[in-house]
N, C-alpha and C positions, 0 to 999 in steps of 0.2 A: 503493501499499499504506501510504497514510496511516494509517487505522483498524486497521493489522496484521494484516489477511485478505488472503492472496494468490490472485490470480486463477489460475484454471486456464489453461495455456498454450493458445494456439491458434495457428493458421497462416490467412492470408487469399491467396487468388489474385486478383494484381491485373494489368492491364493498362495501361500510359502510353497506349495508343490508344484505351482502353476507352470506352464512352458512360455509365457510369454506376461509383459506387462498388463494392466489394466487400461482399457482407453477409453471406455463409456462412461459419460459422466450421469450420475443418477441426480435429479434435481430433488429428492425427498429422501427422507431418512428411510420412509416405509417402502419406498420403492428399491432400495438397494440392498435392504433387509429381505425383502420378497425375492429378488434375485439371487443373494448369497442362500437363501434357504433352497431356491429351484436347483442351483447348481451343486450343492452338498447332497442334495436327493438323487441326483445324477452320477455323482462321483463318491460313492460311501469311501470312507477313510481318508477322506481329504477335508482340509479344514479350508472356509472363507471367511473372510471379514469384509463388514461393511465399515470402511471407512472415511475419513473425513479431512482433508487436508487443512494444515493450521496456515500456512504462509507459501506463499511461491516466490521464486528467485530467480532471475534471468539477468543475463548479461547480455546486453544489445548487441547487434551486430555491428561492426565499426563502417564508418563511412567509407566508400571508395577512395581509396587515394591515387591521386592522378599526377603523376610527375612528367614534364616535359623536358626533353633532352634538347640541348642547342646543336645545332650543326652548322658546318658550313655549306650553305646551301647554294650550290653552283650549277642548278639545275638537273645535274645527273641523277635518276633515281637509284643508283646503288653504289 
């Protein structure tokens, strides 16, 4: 929230035994819990967590750096 704008809260469903990171953002706790329960039923023995991020950190991409070189321009392209 460094820029003063708060993010909309969301929840993720994550399994420590999973093969890929969570990507879907659930915009209610109930939706995330329902999805975690569904996945747990389909994957006996695996744990699923409904988790909510507390902060986001991001390093912005640097602006393009343009450097112009000086040449002895005699009109010859090489």
